[in-house]
N, C-alpha and C positions, 0 to 999 in steps of 0.2 A: 504494500500500500504506500502511495506517495503522500507525504505529509508536508504542509507548509510550516516553516519555523522562522523565528526571528533571532538575531544575535546582534548585540550592541558592541561595536568596535570603534574606539576613539570617539565615543559620543554619537556615533551614527548608527541608526537602526538598519540592519541589512536583512533582507528577506531571502530565504532559500527553500528549495524543495529537496526533500531527502527520502530515499527509498532504501530499505535494508539497514544493516548494522555494520559498523567497522569491525574487521577481523584482522588479527596480527599477520595471518598468512595470505591475505588478499589485499590488493591495492584498492583504494577508493577512486572511483571515476568522478572527476570534477568537470562539470560542464559550464562553460562561461559563454554567454551570448555576445554578439557583436553589436554595432550601432543599430538602433531602432528595434532591438530585440529585448527579450526578457526570458526568465527561467522557464516560463510556460511553453516556450518554443520547443523545449526538450521533452515535454510530457509524452508524446507518442513514442519517442526513442526509449525513454525510461520504462514505459510499459512493455516494450518488446525485449529489452535486455534480460539476461538470466536473473531469476529472482534472488539468487544468492549474492549478487553484486551489491556493494555499497555505493550508492549514487548520490551526488549532490549537484544541484543546479542553482547557481547563485544569481540573484538579481543584482547587477552592478549598481553602485550608487546612482540614484536618480532614475532608475529604470524599474519597471514592474512594480512590485510591492515594497521595494526598498525606499528609504527616506529620500525625499527631494528637498534640497535646500539651495538657496542662492550662493552660499559660501563654499560649496563643494568644489574642490580642485579636481577637475576632470582630466588632468594630464595623464599620459600613459605611466609615467614614473610613479606618481602619487597613487593612481589606481592599482598598479601592480603591487606597490607596498601594502596597500590596504587589503588586497586579495590575499597576499602572503600572511598578513596578521590574522585574517579571517580563518584561513586554513590551519594556521598554527593553533588558534584558539579552539577550533572545532574538532580537529583530529590530529593525530600524530603526523606531522608533516612528512616524515620519512616514508609514509605509505601512499602518498597521493600520486595519482596518474591524472593527466589532464587532457581534455578534449575541448578545443576552443575554436570558434570562428573568429575570435578577437586576435588576429595574427600578431600585430606589433605589440600589443599588450602581453600576449603569451610569451613572446620572445623576451620581453623585459622581465616578466615574472620568472621565466626559466633561468635567465642570467643571474638573478638574485638568489635563486633557490636551486642551483644546479646540483647540489649534493642530495637534495631531497626529491627531485623530480625523476621518476622512473622512466616515463615516456611522455611524449608530446605528440598529439595528433592535431593537425590544423585542418579545419573544414572551411569551405567557402560556399555556403548555401546561397542560392539565388534569393534576393530580396523579394518579398511577395508583391511589391509594387513596381518592379522593374519593367521597362518597356523594351522588348527584344529588338525593335527597329532602331533604337537609339544608337548612334555610332559609338558612343562611349561604352555602352553595354556590349555591343558586338565585338569591340576590341577585347574586352575582358573575357569574352567567351571564345576568343580565337586561340589557335595553337601558338601564334606568335607571342601573345601575352603570357601564356603558360610557361614559356621559356625564360621569362624575365624574373629576377628576384623581387623586384618591385615594379609591377607593370605600370606604365604611364603612357597613355595614348598621345600621339602627335597631334598638335593643334592644327 
């Protein structure tokens, strides 16, 4: 069963979905959404994964059910630090495995917790409101963009 929970980190209320229980011999799969996303994005995936897995889907600050405030620093560095503190407070950080469409934030998080991160899976789901005819979107869907470490369309 998937349960919604809250955890206060640095005075900020963070919401997350959790399924299963942490176990010493199993990694925890942590799911972090990208821009315009929320933890609920992962509910169908969480329902399909093996029931013995421990799963956590975090609503990043200002997203989903997490607290929204005008003074939140949304920089990648600060958000990665906050996610690291969230994971440390929630579970033994040496057990977490991450799956994130939040690429640059994932890399920042991995760099700061390289000894604790077992694996990193980067996903790039299509945004539900994208328009396939847009030249910018067509570029990102092209083979040429897939070969670039940071795809950037020509203007």
